[in-house]
C-alpha positions in Angstrom: 0.0 0.0 0.0 1.4 3.4 -1.0 1.0 6.3 1.4 -0.3 9.5 -0.2 2.0 12.4 -1.0 5.2 10.7 0.1 8.6 12.0 -1.2 9.5 9.9 -4.3 12.7 8.9 -2.5 10.8 7.0 0.3 8.8 3.8 0.1 5.7 3.4 2.3 7.5 0.8 4.4 10.5 3.0 5.1 8.2 6.0 5.8 6.2 4.0 8.3 9.3 2.7 10.0 10.7 6.2 10.3 7.4 7.5 11.7 7.6 4.8 14.5 11.3 5.7 15.0 10.3 9.3 15.5 8.0 8.2 18.5 10.7 6.1 20.1 13.6 8.5 19.6 11.6 11.5 21.0 10.6 9.3 24.0 14.2 8.5 24.7 15.3 12.1 24.5 12.5 13.2 26.9 13.4 10.4 29.3 17.2 10.5 29.2 17.9 14.1 28.1 19.7 13.3 24.8 20.4 10.6 22.2 17.2 10.4 20.3 18.1 13.0 17.7 21.4 11.3 16.8 19.7 7.8 16.6 17.0 9.2 14.3 19.8 10.8 12.2 21.5 7.4 11.8 18.3 5.7 10.8 17.4 8.4 8.3 20.9 8.2 6.8 20.3 4.5 6.1 17.4 5.1 3.6 17.2 8.7 2.7 19.1 10.6 -0.1 22.2 12.2 1.3 21.2 15.7 0.2 18.0 15.5 2.2 19.3 14.0 5.5 20.5 17.1 7.3 17.9 19.6 6.2 14.9 17.2 6.7 16.4 16.0 10.1 16.9 19.6 11.1 13.2 20.5 10.5 12.0 17.3 12.3 14.2 18.2 15.3 13.0 21.7 15.2 9.5 20.5 15.6 10.3 17.8 18.1 12.4 20.1 20.4 9.8 22.9 20.1 7.2 20.5 21.4 9.4 19.4 24.3 10.2 23.0 25.2 6.5 23.9 25.2 5.6 21.0 27.4 8.4 21.8 29.9 8.4 25.7 29.6 8.1 26.2 33.3 11.6 24.7 33.8 13.5 26.6 31.1 16.6 28.5 32.3 16.1 31.7 30.3 19.4 33.1 31.4 21.1 30.3 29.5 18.8 30.8 26.5 19.4 34.6 26.3 23.1 33.9 26.2 22.7 31.0 23.7 20.6 32.9 21.1 23.2 35.4 19.8 25.7 32.5 19.4 23.2 30.6 17.2 22.9 33.6 14.9 26.6 34.1 14.6 27.5 30.4 14.2 24.7 29.9 11.6 25.6 33.0 9.7 29.3 32.0 9.5 28.3 28.4 8.5 26.0 29.7 5.8 28.7 31.9 4.5 31.2 29.1 4.2 28.9 26.1 3.6 31.8 23.9 2.4 32.7 20.3 2.8 34.4 19.9 6.2 36.4 16.8 7.1 33.8 14.6 8.9 36.5 12.8 10.9 37.7 16.1 12.4 34.2 17.1 13.7 33.4 13.5 14.9 36.6 13.3 16.8 36.3 16.8 18.3 32.7 16.3 19.4 33.3 12.9 20.9 36.4 14.0 22.9 34.5 17.1 24.3 31.4 15.0 25.2 33.5 12.4 27.1 35.3 15.2 28.9 32.1 17.0 29.9 30.6 13.7 31.1 33.5 12.2 33.0 36.2 14.9 33.4 36.4 17.6 36.1 33.7 20.2 35.9 34.5 23.2 33.8 35.2 26.4 35.8 32.1 28.5 36.7 33.3 31.2 34.3 32.6 28.8 31.4 28.9 29.0 32.1 28.7 32.8 32.1 27.3 34.8 29.2 30.6 34.7 27.2 31.1 31.0 27.7 27.5 30.0 26.7 27.8 32.4 23.6 31.0 30.7 22.5 29.6 27.2 23.0 26.5 28.2 21.1 28.4 29.7 18.2 30.7 26.7 17.7 28.0 24.1 17.9 25.6 26.1 15.7 28.3 26.3 13.0 29.1 22.6 13.2 25.4 21.6 13.1 25.0 22.8 9.5 27.6 20.3 8.4 27.2 17.2 10.5 23.8 17.6 12.2 25.0 15.8 15.3 25.9 18.4 17.9 23.1 17.6 20.2 25.3 15.4 22.5 27.8 18.3 22.9 25.1 20.9 23.7 23.4 18.5 26.1 26.6 17.6 27.9 27.4 21.4 28.3 23.9 22.2 29.7 24.1 19.2 32.0 27.2 20.8 33.6 25.0 23.8 34.4 22.0 22.0 35.9 21.6 19.0 38.1 17.8 19.1 38.0 16.5 16.7 35.3 13.6 18.9 34.2 15.8 22.0 33.8 18.3 20.0 31.7 15.7 18.6 29.4 13.7 21.8 29.0 16.8 24.1 28.5 18.4 21.7 26.1 15.2 21.4 24.1 14.9 25.2 23.8 18.6 25.6 22.9 18.2 22.9 20.1 15.0 24.6 18.8 17.0 27.8 18.3 19.9 25.8 16.7 17.8 24.0 14.2 15.7 27.0 13.2 18.1 28.7 10.8 18.4 25.5 8.8 15.1 26.2 7.1 16.3 29.5 5.7 19.9 28.4 4.9 19.1 25.1 3.1 16.1 26.6 1.4 18.3 29.5 0.2 20.8 27.0 -1.2 18.2 25.2 -3.2 16.8 22.4 -1.1 13.0 21.9 -2.0 11.3 21.5 1.5 7.9 21.4 -0.1 8.6 17.9 -1.5 9.1 16.6 2.1 6.7 18.9 3.9 3.9 16.3 4.8 6.5 13.7 5.8 8.2 16.3 8.1 4.9 17.3 9.7 3.9 13.6 10.3 7.4 13.0 11.8 6.9 16.0 14.1 3.5 14.8 15.2 4.9 11.4 16.0 7.7 13.0 17.9 5.3 15.0 20.0 3.6 11.8 21.0 6.9 10.3 22.0 7.9 13.4 24.0 4.6 13.2 25.9 5.2 9.6 26.9 8.9 10.2 27.7 8.1 13.2 30.0 5.6 11.1 32.0 8.3 8.5 32.5 10.8 11.2 33.5 8.6 12.2 36.4 9.2 8.7 37.9 13.0 9.1 37.9 15.3 10.7 40.5 17.8 13.3 39.5 20.7 11.0 40.4 19.3 8.1 38.3 18.7 10.6 35.4 22.3 11.9 35.7 23.8 8.4 35.4 21.6 7.4 32.5 22.3 10.7 30.8 26.1 10.3 31.0 25.9 6.6 29.8 23.8 7.6 26.8 26.1 10.5 25.8 29.2 8.2 26.3 27.7 5.6 23.9 27.1 8.4 21.3 30.6 9.7 21.8 32.1 6.2 21.3 30.1 5.8 18.1 31.5 9.1 16.8 35.0 7.9 17.7 34.4 4.7 15.8 33.1 6.7 12.8 36.2 8.9 12.9 38.5 5.9 13.1 36.8 4.0 10.2 36.3 7.0 8.0 
């Protein structure tokens, strides 16, 4: 059975599988703070055309993180977001200006090393979490996101160093990633990607992601901050190890 108005590049079976994956990966991110976006990126990369992966994934993550931010808005750390926003604009503008092929291994290795340090190394000095530090982290990750689409673990690990509370971590991370994915619509649209061909699929993935987020947040309520912190670090470590493996194998 063919689903109506699917992109030509996707079969009905693949589309249904990815819709289910959107529910599960959003649930994981809501429960554990991170990981779902990267897992969804890996699954999309297995079946979708290379040129569509990062722009389509970016729009899906924009919708998914927006839904998570709305559902947890009471816990958002607006001080962090106010410092994060200018960095997004600068990083995205610089990335759009360059938009060249960057060595994938370099970014994979860099992200993995920083994530492992932020999870298991000594805490960064408090000055790193001031306005300037957050601005720099935002600018760098927003720049990288246009090329590799997998900076979520790094942003999540950075925000986790600021907050021990699980709800503040999830809500502030969701808001930061909403801001980071937003410029992709303009940048990839300007460079010629036809979003209209994928619009209904993107909207369906966002709706499924919202359902997953709702389930995941209800599970999050049953966790303690300590259990969440341990699970969060384990998930980010697995993602970092995967990036190291990718960098090593090319």
